[in-house]
C-alpha positions, 0 to 999 in steps of 0.5 A, spaced: 477 322 698 472 317 699 465 319 696 459 317 699 454 316 693 446 317 693 446 315 701 441 319 705 444 317 712 451 317 710 450 324 707 446 327 712 452 324 717 457 328 713 453 334 713 452 334 720 460 332 721 462 338 717 458 343 721 462 340 727 455 336 730 459 330 731 455 327 736 449 328 732 453 325 726 455 319 730 448 317 732 445 318 725 450 313 723 448 308 728 441 309 726 443 305 720 448 300 723 444 294 721 444 296 714 452 298 713 455 294 718 461 291 715 462 295 709 468 299 708 464 306 707 461 305 713 467 303 717 471 309 714 466 314 715 464 312 723 472 312 724 474 319 721 468 322 725 470 319 731 477 322 730 474 329 729 470 328 735 476 326 739 473 319 740 480 316 739 477 309 742 472 309 737 476 312 731 481 306 732 476 301 732 473 303 726 479 304 722 481 297 724 475 295 721 476 299 715 483 297 714 481 289 714 477 291 708 482 295 704 489 294 707 492 300 703 487 305 703 491 312 704 485 315 708 485 309 713 493 309 713 493 317 715 487 316 720 491 310 723 497 315 723 494 321 726 492 316 732 499 314 733 501 321 733 496 323 738 499 317 742 506 319 741 508 312 738 512 316 732 515 309 729 508 306 728 506 313 725 512 313 720 511 306 718 503 308 716 506 315 713 511 311 709 506 306 706 502 312 704 507 315 700 508 308 697 501 308 694 501 316 693 508 319 692 505 326 692 501 325 698 502 332 702 499 330 708 504 324 709 510 329 707 508 334 712 507 329 717 514 326 716 517 333 716 514 335 723 517 328 726 524 330 723 523 337 726 521 335 733 525 329 733 526 330 741 521 327 745 520 333 749 519 337 743 514 332 740 510 332 746 510 340 746 507 340 739 502 334 740 499 337 746 498 344 742 493 340 738 496 341 731 495 334 730 488 335 727 492 338 721 494 331 719 487 328 720 484 325 713 479 329 710 471 328 712 468 325 705 464 330 701 457 329 700 455 327 693 447 327 693 443 328 687 436 329 688 434 327 680 438 320 681 434 318 687 427 320 684 422 316 681 424 316 673 420 319 668 413 316 666 415 313 660 421 310 662 417 307 668 412 304 663 417 300 659 421 298 665 414 296 668 413 291 662 420 288 663 419 287 670 412 284 669 415 279 664 420 277 669 415 276 675 410 272 670 416 267 668 419 267 674 426 268 671 432 267 676 438 263 674 439 256 678 447 258 679 446 265 682 446 263 689 447 257 694 442 251 693 439 253 700 437 260 697 435 258 690 427 261 690 425 253 689 429 251 695 429 257 699 422 255 703 421 248 701 413 247 702 412 254 704 407 258 701 408 266 700 405 271 704 399 275 702 401 281 698 401 288 702 400 294 699 407 296 697 409 300 691 415 297 687 415 303 682 419 308 686 424 302 687 425 300 680 432 300 676 433 305 671 435 304 664 442 306 665 442 302 672 440 295 668 445 297 663 451 297 667 449 293 674 456 290 675 463 292 677 469 288 673 475 289 678 475 287 686 474 281 691 467 280 693 464 274 696 459 273 690 460 274 683 454 276 678 454 276 671 450 282 668 443 278 668 444 275 675 445 282 678 439 285 675 435 279 676 437 278 684 435 285 685 428 284 681 427 278 686 428 282 692 423 287 689 418 282 688 419 279 695 418 286 698 412 288 694 409 281 697 410 283 704 416 278 705 421 282 708 426 277 711 427 273 704 428 280 701 433 282 706 437 276 704 437 278 696 439 285 698 445 283 702 447 278 697 447 284 692 451 288 697 456 283 698 457 282 691 461 286 685 454 289 683 455 297 681 455 302 686 448 304 683 445 297 684 448 297 691 445 304 693 438 301 690 439 295 695 441 300 701 435 304 699 430 298 699 433 295 705 431 302 709 424 301 707 423 294 710 419 293 717 422 291 723 417 285 725 414 284 732 411 277 734 404 278 732 407 281 725 413 276 724 411 271 718 414 265 721 413 261 714 419 266 712 423 264 718 430 262 717 434 257 721 440 257 725 443 252 720 441 257 714 444 263 717 451 260 720 453 258 713 454 265 710 452 270 716 454 276 711 448 275 707 443 274 713 445 281 716 439 285 719 435 279 718 430 278 723 428 271 726 425 267 731 429 262 735 427 257 740 432 255 746 434 256 753 438 262 756 444 261 760 449 266 763 444 271 764 447 278 765 442 284 766 443 291 768 439 298 768 439 299 760 442 292 758 441 285 758 445 279 755 445 272 755 448 266 751 442 262 747 442 255 747 438 254 740 434 248 739 435 246 746 428 248 749 427 240 748 433 239 752 435 233 747 438 237 741 443 243 741 443 247 734 448 252 736 450 257 742 449 265 740 450 271 744 444 275 745 444 282 747 438 287 749 439 295 750 434 294 755 433 290 762 429 284 760 428 279 766 428 272 764 428 265 767 434 260 765 429 254 767 424 255 762 425 255 754 424 261 751 423 264 744 427 270 742 425 275 736 432 278 734 436 281 728 442 277 726 449 281 726 455 277 723 461 278 728 468 276 728 474 278 724 471 274 718 464 274 720 464 267 721 459 267 727 453 271 729 450 275 734 442 276 735 440 283 737 434 282 741 427 285 739 422 281 744 422 275 748 416 270 749 417 265 755 410 262 756 410 256 762 410 251 756 410 251 748 404 247 745 408 246 739 
């Protein structure tokens, strides 16, 4: 069974689902979508809760997402098979159950399902069984909550003191390997010619790694976008924490996302998710333009820019406005009518009335899209459309 470790949002969603409060569980997961979207755990949990809630469309969509990440996970295959059973597509269901048996020959759910299909081979007989509501007996299980308060609280004072000393040395000497990230994301090149923002009052103590987390920060098996050595994994997290304490949330997100796309250990990834949940959503007045990423930077590797806020300038076209929704195609860089850097879909969950004849700035959150997350969408937060830009 899939276990969600040390994750408050996912554990809360599981608890709500086990109490059959499925709609509340789904809303809870949706509140953390920008943190987890694209991860297997999130896709599977959303899928299985949708399945139990009766939202077959949502379940099918999210099981497909989970299957793209782990094609032979037995719980995903059981979920897909259950949906096929509900549709009466027994041939597809049989294929899924046989795949499960190949992976786990003793799987009781797959054996039970195949026996049911054999017993109700006639179309009419199967329809009667299906409509009786017994398909739910073949659903994959809801994950178990695995949350230990002691594993997320601040470590003891003596440990904090020792780690603080190590962390201080890292920051003092700016230790960071030159081969850790692509060249355009290295600390020396990340913001050429930019000055660090003034520090804000944020405490790093509660987010510092424990001795155990520092000792085993990577996984040895699997396929990942980024492969860290032990020192690289720890140093990447330390760098993100340093940016957080300096109030530089957007570059911190990039480093934390890189951890989530890497072979970092579950403990280190949960630390990254925890820290991500404390980063702010900026407005035009609070956004630090010195840390603004360009479209060309974001499109190089959308996955590590997930949830990063940007302000981009351009023109809007194909504008569509409804009572609670606005979408348009954003021609980035075309505010001067001479250069087009790229075209990105923008979505607002509210009506926004804009002109397609004047340039505008969009403050939005980057969301990777597409089967291989090779493209991006902006989830809009705010728009600035003056009569003309002065610079």
